C-alpha positions in Angstrom: 3.3 -98.3 -223.6 4.6 -99.1 -220.1 7.8 -97.6 -218.5 9.4 -101.1 -218.9 8.8 -101.1 -222.6 10.1 -97.5 -222.9 13.3 -98.5 -221.2 13.9 -101.9 -222.8 13.3 -100.8 -226.3 14.7 -97.8 -228.3 11.5 -96.1 -229.0 10.3 -92.6 -229.6 7.8 -92.8 -226.8 8.8 -90.4 -224.1 9.3 -91.3 -220.5 8.0 -88.5 -218.3 10.9 -86.9 -216.3 10.7 -86.3 -212.6 10.4 -89.9 -211.6 12.8 -90.5 -208.7 16.0 -92.4 -209.6 17.4 -93.5 -206.2 20.3 -95.3 -207.8 21.7 -92.0 -209.1 21.7 -90.6 -205.6 23.5 -93.7 -204.3 26.1 -93.6 -207.1 27.3 -90.3 -205.6 28.4 -92.4 -202.6 30.7 -94.4 -204.8 32.2 -91.3 -206.4 32.7 -89.6 -203.1 34.3 -92.8 -201.7 36.7 -93.0 -204.7 37.7 -89.3 -204.1 38.4 -90.2 -200.5 40.6 -93.1 -201.5 42.4 -90.9 -204.0 43.1 -88.1 -201.5 44.5 -90.6 -199.0 47.5 -91.1 -201.2 48.8 -87.5 -200.7 50.2 -88.3 -197.2 52.2 -91.5 -196.8 50.0 -94.0 -195.0 51.9 -97.3 -195.3 55.4 -97.8 -193.8 56.0 -100.5 -196.4 57.1 -98.5 -199.5 56.1 -101.2 -201.9 52.5 -101.2 -200.5 52.4 -97.4 -200.6 53.6 -97.4 -204.2 51.0 -100.0 -205.2 48.3 -97.9 -203.4 49.4 -94.8 -205.3 49.3 -96.6 -208.6 45.8 -97.9 -208.0 44.3 -94.7 -206.7 45.9 -91.9 -208.6 43.3 -91.9 -211.5 40.3 -92.3 -209.2 40.2 -88.6 -208.4 39.9 -87.3 -212.0 37.5 -90.1 -212.8 35.2 -89.3 -209.9 35.2 -85.5 -210.5 34.1 -86.2 -214.1 31.4 -88.5 -212.9 30.0 -85.8 -210.7 30.0 -83.3 -213.5 28.2 -85.7 -215.9 25.8 -86.7 -213.1 24.9 -83.0 -212.4 23.8 -82.5 -216.0 21.8 -85.7 -216.1 19.9 -85.2 -212.8 19.1 -81.5 -213.4 17.7 -82.4 -216.8 15.8 -85.4 -215.5 14.3 -83.6 -212.6 13.6 -80.2 -214.2 10.0 -79.0 -214.0 8.5 -77.2 -217.0 6.5 -74.9 -214.7 9.4 -74.3 -212.3 10.4 -70.6 -212.6 14.0 -69.4 -212.5 13.6 -67.9 -209.1 12.7 -71.3 -207.5 15.4 -73.0 -209.5 18.2 -70.7 -208.4 16.9 -70.6 -204.8 17.2 -74.4 -204.6 20.7 -74.3 -206.1 21.9 -71.6 -203.7 20.5 -73.2 -200.5 21.8 -76.6 -201.6 25.3 -75.4 -202.1 26.2 -72.5 -199.9 25.0 -73.2 -196.3 27.1 -76.3 -196.0 30.0 -74.7 -197.6 29.9 -71.6 -195.5 29.6 -73.6 -192.2 32.6 -75.7 -193.1 34.5 -72.7 -194.4 34.0 -70.8 -191.1 35.0 -73.8 -189.0 38.2 -74.3 -191.0 39.1 -70.6 -190.6 38.7 -70.8 -186.8 40.8 -74.0 -186.7 43.5 -72.3 -188.8 43.6 -69.4 -186.4 43.8 -71.7 -183.4 46.5 -73.8 -185.1 48.5 -70.6 -186.0 48.3 -71.5 -189.6 49.1 -68.7 -192.1 45.9 -67.8 -194.1 46.4 -66.7 -197.7 43.7 -64.1 -197.8 43.4 -63.5 -201.5 42.9 -67.3 -202.0 40.6 -67.5 -198.9 38.4 -64.6 -200.2 38.1 -66.2 -203.6 37.2 -69.5 -202.0 34.4 -67.9 -200.0 32.0 -67.2 -203.0 33.4 -70.3 -204.8 35.2 -68.3 -207.5 38.7 -69.9 -207.1 38.5 -72.1 -210.2 38.4 -69.0 -212.4 41.8 -67.8 -211.3 44.6 -69.4 -213.3 46.9 -69.8 -210.2 48.2 -72.9 -208.6 47.7 -71.4 -205.1 44.0 -70.6 -205.6 43.2 -74.2 -206.4 45.3 -76.1 -203.9 45.8 -73.6 -201.1 42.3 -72.4 -200.6 40.6 -72.8 -197.2 38.9 -75.9 -198.4 40.7 -77.1 -201.5 38.2 -79.7 -202.8 35.6 -76.9 -203.3 37.2 -75.9 -206.6 34.7 -78.4 -208.1 31.8 -76.3 -206.7 33.3 -73.3 -208.5 32.8 -75.3 -211.7 29.3 -76.5 -210.7 28.2 -72.9 -210.2 28.7 -72.2 -213.9 26.8 -75.3 -214.7 23.8 -74.2 -212.6 23.9 -70.7 -214.0 23.8 -71.8 -217.6 21.5 -74.8 -217.2 18.1 -73.0 -217.9 19.4 -71.8 -221.3 21.2 -75.0 -222.1 18.0 -77.0 -221.3 16.0 -74.9 -223.8 18.6 -75.6 -226.5 18.9 -79.3 -225.8 15.1 -79.7 -225.7 15.0 -78.5 -229.2 17.3 -81.3 -230.5 15.3 -83.9 -232.4 15.3 -87.2 -230.6 16.8 -88.9 -233.6 19.9 -86.7 -233.3 20.5 -86.9 -229.6 23.2 -89.6 -229.9 25.0 -87.5 -232.5 25.0 -84.4 -230.2 26.2 -86.5 -227.2 29.1 -87.7 -229.3 29.9 -84.2 -230.5 30.0 -82.9 -226.9 32.2 -85.8 -225.8 34.5 -85.2 -228.8 34.8 -81.5 -227.8 35.8 -82.6 -224.3 38.4 -85.0 -225.7 39.9 -82.2 -227.8 40.5 -79.9 -224.8 44.0 -81.4 -224.0 45.0 -81.0 -227.6 43.9 -77.4 -227.7 45.7 -76.6 -224.5 48.9 -77.9 -225.9 48.5 -75.9 -229.1 47.3 -72.6 -227.7 48.8 -72.2 -224.3 52.4 -71.6 -223.2 54.7 -74.4 -222.0 55.6 -72.5 -218.9 55.5 -71.9 -216.0 55.9 -75.5 -214.9 53.8 -77.1 -212.1 55.0 -79.7 -209.5 51.9 -81.8 -210.2 52.6 -82.5 -213.9 55.8 -83.3 -215.7 54.3 -82.9 -219.2 51.9 -79.9 -218.8 52.6 -76.4 -217.8 50.4 -74.8 -215.2 48.3 -72.8 -217.8 47.7 -76.0 -219.8 46.8 -78.0 -216.7 44.5 -75.3 -215.4 42.7 -75.0 -218.7 42.1 -78.7 -219.1 41.2 -79.6 -215.5 40.1 -76.6 -213.4 38.8 -74.0 -215.9 34.9 -74.1 -215.6 34.2 -73.4 -219.3 36.2 -76.4 -220.5 34.4 -78.7 -218.1 31.1 -77.6 -219.4 31.2 -80.3 -222.1 30.9 -83.0 -219.5 27.9 -81.4 -218.0 26.3 -81.1 -221.5 26.9 -84.8 -222.1 25.0 -85.6 -219.0 22.1 -83.4 -220.1 21.9 -85.0 -223.5 22.1 -88.5 -222.0 19.1 -87.7 -219.8 17.2 -86.6 -222.9 18.1 -89.8 -224.6 16.5 -91.8 -221.7 13.5 -89.4 -221.5 12.7 -89.7 -225.2 13.0 -93.5 -225.3 16.3 -93.7 -227.2 18.2 -95.7 -224.7 18.9 -99.3 -225.8 18.6 -102.2 -223.4 22.1 -102.4 -221.9 22.4 -103.8 -218.4 24.3 -101.7 -215.9 26.5 -104.7 -215.0 27.8 -104.8 -218.5 28.6 -101.1 -218.5 30.2 -101.4 -215.1 32.4 -104.1 -216.4 33.5 -101.9 -219.3 34.3 -99.0 -216.9 36.3 -101.3 -214.6 38.2 -102.8 -217.6 39.0 -99.3 -218.9 40.2 -98.3 -215.5 42.5 -101.3 -215.2 43.8 -100.8 -218.7 44.7 -97.1 -218.0 46.4 -97.7 -214.6 49.9 -97.3 -216.2 48.8 -93.8 -217.5 48.8 -90.6 -215.4 45.4 -89.3 -216.6 45.5 -86.1 -214.5 49.1 -85.3 -215.1 48.7 -85.8 -218.9 45.2 -84.1 -219.0 43.5 -87.1 -220.6 40.9 -87.9 -217.9 38.2 -87.3 -220.5 39.0 -90.8 -221.8 36.4 -92.0 -219.2 33.7 -89.6 -220.3 31.8 -91.9 -222.6 31.9 -95.0 -220.3 30.8 -92.9 -217.3 27.9 -91.3 -219.3 26.7 -94.8 -220.3 27.0 -96.1 -216.7 24.9 -93.2 -215.4 22.2 -93.6 -218.0 22.1 -97.4 -217.7 21.7 -97.2 -214.0 18.9 -94.7 -214.3 17.2 -97.1 -216.9 17.4 -99.9 -214.4 15.5 -97.8 -211.8 12.8 -97.1 -214.4 12.6 -100.8 -215.2 12.1 -101.6 -211.5 15.2 -103.7 -211.2 16.7 -104.2 -207.8 20.3 -103.2 -207.6 23.0 -102.5 -205.0 22.6 -98.8 -205.7 18.9 -98.5 -204.9 19.1 -100.0 -201.4 18.2 -97.8 -198.4 21.7 -97.6 -197.0 23.3 -96.6 -200.3 20.7 -93.9 -201.0 21.2 -92.5 -197.5 25.0 -92.4 -198.0 24.3 -90.6 -201.3 22.1 -88.0 -199.6 25.0 -87.1 -197.3 27.7 -87.3 -200.0 27.9 -83.6 -200.6 28.6 -83.0 -196.9 31.0 -85.9 -197.0 32.9 -84.3 -199.9 33.2 -81.0 -198.0 34.7 -82.5 -194.9 36.5 -85.7 -196.0 40.0 -84.3 -196.6 40.1 -82.2 -193.4 38.8 -85.0 -191.2 41.2 -87.6 -192.8 44.3 -85.4 -192.6 43.4 -84.2 -189.1 43.1 -87.7 -187.8 46.4 -88.7 -189.5 48.2 -85.7 -188.1 46.9 -86.2 -184.6 49.1 -89.3 -184.3 52.1 -86.9 -184.5 50.4 -84.3 -182.2 50.0 -81.9 -185.2 47.2 -80.1 -187.0 46.2 -81.6 -190.3 44.7 -78.6 -192.0 45.6 -78.3 -195.6 47.7 -81.5 -195.5 50.6 -79.5 -193.9 51.9 -82.0 -191.4 54.5 -84.8 -191.0 52.8 -88.1 -191.7 53.3 -91.1 -189.5 53.0 -94.3 -191.6 51.5 -97.5 -190.3 52.2 -101.1 -190.9 50.0 -102.5 -193.7 47.0 -103.9 -191.7 46.9 -101.0 -189.2 47.1 -98.6 -192.2 44.0 -100.2 -193.8 42.2 -100.2 -190.5 43.0 -96.5 -190.1 41.8 -95.8 -193.6 38.5 -97.6 -192.9 38.1 -95.9 -189.5 38.8 -92.5 -191.0 36.2 -93.1 -193.7 33.6 -93.9 -191.1 34.6 -90.8 -189.1 34.0 -88.7 -192.3 30.6 -90.4 -192.7 29.7 -89.4 -189.1 30.8 -85.8 -189.5 29.0 -85.6 -192.9 25.8 -87.0 -191.3 26.0 -84.3 -188.6 26.4 -81.6 -191.2 23.6 -82.9 -193.3 21.3 -83.3 -190.3 22.0 -80.0 -188.6 22.5 -77.7 -191.7 21.7 -79.1 -195.1 18.4 -80.8 -194.4 16.9 -78.1 -192.2 17.9 -75.3 -194.6 16.5 -77.1 -197.6 13.2 -77.7 -195.8 12.9 -74.1 -194.7 14.2 -72.2 -197.7 14.8 -74.6 -200.6 11.1 -75.1 -201.4 8.4 -72.8 -202.7 5.7 -72.6 -200.0 4.6 -76.1 -198.9 5.2 -77.8 -202.3 7.2 -81.0 -201.9 9.3 -81.6 -205.0 9.7 -85.0 -206.5 13.1 -84.4 -207.9 16.2 -86.4 -206.9 18.8 -84.6 -204.9 21.1 -82.5 -206.9 24.4 -84.0 -207.9 26.6 -81.6 -206.0 29.8 -82.7 -204.3 
């Protein structure tokens, strides 16, 4: 049976894992871009308040959606690219050198800039941010006032990476005929987390970023690594569904239309503030698997073009630097430092604001490319591989 037949029909014939899936690398570009658009709403960009309000309404749910996408994608890619003969030492070495060198370089640069700018450094939060442990602390300051706030997601990813070898053993034992059932159960568990948080956790203290959830409830739903584990597991099970030939022939364009329709339908809702971002879990899991199936079938898509794959390769570096670069450029117009978003924004007219947004995005791409070229790629070539063996796996879905 050919790979095409395995993808197009729901069969029990397995597809060998490890085949490169360039579209999944490229999809990280889309998710990172959506995070950038989302974070741009936190400092006023448009002088026209009506345009600013419309931008905020459109972009406020993009951040939670994109973070969930990254978590599901991590589970999928690690399961797909896992090697049966790959030992734990090699696996953990690759994870360490993929995550920490970029993080430590950016962390050190930000600390220096904070000293130069005379910015107060919250040392408990900074020290928790250094080993990427901040998401475990149920404190508002540890998540949003860290040296590099977006790295809270890496704190979650570290738990995924630590548990993956054991989870893979368990998921590989699931009979192919039951994989869809287990995917549904994992998704249901994720959907129940907001309910559990409201039932089990106190209604105080309040948090300025949610009117309906207390800080303990919001932290448990959104930041606590254990509760986000279900999204990672869904990605792992979906990879097994594709590997075992259980994926039906659903074109990515159809799934993308469903995801877009769901996003438009939920625009009036505040998914992050209410804790119901898991509403997108199933559509995103289907989108990732359908895109991977298109690669296996040899279909040409926007995602498997050379430019998109390149942008996907630098997406982790982009994620680490995007908020600092964007805020710094925005603050520079008022002769201020933009570190941590602590500056007075100078809004622009509508067209100049969009031009500034695009220019800032390109600046983030440039800085990310430098970080990728000077740090990430040399480190991975030197220390991320055992001996001279060249792995065939896709880049890890870190962000």
